C-alpha positions, 0 to 999 in steps of 0.5 A: 500499499502507498503512503497515500493510503497510510493512517496515522493514529495519534494516541494508542489508547483503548479506543485507537486499539479497537479501530486498529483491530477492526481495520486489520480484521477487515483486511487492512494491511498492518504496514499501512497503519502508524501509531503514535503513543508515548507510553512505551508498554502501550507502544510494545503492546500495539506492535506486538499484537497487530504488527504495526509501526509505533513511534514515540512522537505524533510527527513520526507517525504522522509524517507518511500518512494522509489520514490522521486519526486524533485519539488524545484527550480534549485537554492535550488536543491543542498541544497535539494539533499545534505541534503537527501544524507545519506538517499538516499545511504541507500534507493536507491530511484528512484529520479525524478527531474522536475527542469530545468538546473540540470543534472542527474550527478550533482543530482547523485553527491549531492545525494552521489553516482551513484543512478537512477535519471530521469530528467523530463520537464513538462509544465504548461498545466500539471495543467489541465492535458493537458501538455506534459513531456520530460524524460531522465533516467540515466543509473541506471534506469531500465525498471520498473523504467522508467515504474513507472516514466512514470506512474507518469508523465503521470497523467499530460498529454503525455510523451516523452523519450529522449535518449540524456541528452543534448537534455533536454534543447531543451525540455525546450526550446520547451515545458516547456517554450512553453506555454509562447510563445503562450500566448505572441501570444494571447496577441499580437493578443488581442491588435491588435484586440482592435487597429482594433477597436473591443471591449475588450470582443469581441477581448478576445473571438475571440482570445481565442477560435481561439487559442483553435480551432487551437490547437484542430486541430493540435492534432486531425488531422493527418495533419502537421502543414504546411499542416493545415496553407496552407488549410487556406490560400487562394491565395491573400486572407486576411490570405496570407497577414498576413502570408507574413507580418510575414515572412517578419519580419523574424517570422520563424528565430526569433522563432528559435533564441528564442528557441536557446536562451532558450536552452542556458539559460538552459545550463547556469543554469546547469553550474551555479549550479554545 
C-alpha cells in the first residue's frame, strides 16, 4: 500500500486499539497503520498484537500518512495539533478527531489552516465492534474523505452523519456517554435484586441477561421502544407497578435533564479549550 493510503493514529489507547483491530480484521494491511503513543508499554503491546509501526511522537507517525486520527484527550488536543501544524500545512491530511468538545474550527486553527476535519464520537461498545459513531464533516471534506472516514469508523460499529456540528454535543450525551447510563441502571437493578433476597450470582445473571435480551429485541425488531414496552406491560400486572413507580419519580424528565447536562458539559469543554 502506498503512503497516500497510510493512517496515523495519534494516541494508542483503547479506542484506537479497537479501531486498529477492526481495520485489520477487515483486511487492512498492518503496514498501512502507524501509531504515535508516548507510553512505551502501550507501544510495545500495539506492535506485538497487530504488527504495526509505532512511534513515540506524533510527528513521526504522521509524516507518511494522509489520514490522521486524533485519539487524545481534549485537554491536550491543542498542544498536539499545534505540534503538527507545519506538517499539516504541507501534507494536507484528512484529520479525524474523536475528542469530545473540540470543534472542527478549533482544530483547523490549531493545525494552521482550514484543512479537512471530521469530528467523530464513538462509544465504548466499539471495543467489541458493537458501537455507534456520530460523524460531522467540515466544508473542506469531499465525498472521498467522508467515505474513507466512514470506512474507518464503521470497523467499530454503525455510523450516523450529523449535518449540524452543534448537535455533536447531543451525540456525545446520548451515545458517547450512553453506555454508562445503561451500566448505572444495571447496577441499580442488581442492588435491588439482592435487596429482595436473591443471591449475588443469581442477581447478576438475571440482570445482565435481561439487559442483553432487551438490547437484542430493540435492535432486531422493527418496533419502537414504546411499543415493545407496552407489549410486556400487562394491565395491573407486576411490570405496570414498576413502570408507574418510575414515572411517578419523573423518570423520563430525569433522563432528559441528564442528557441535556451532558450536552452542556460538551459545550463547556469546547469553551475551556479555546
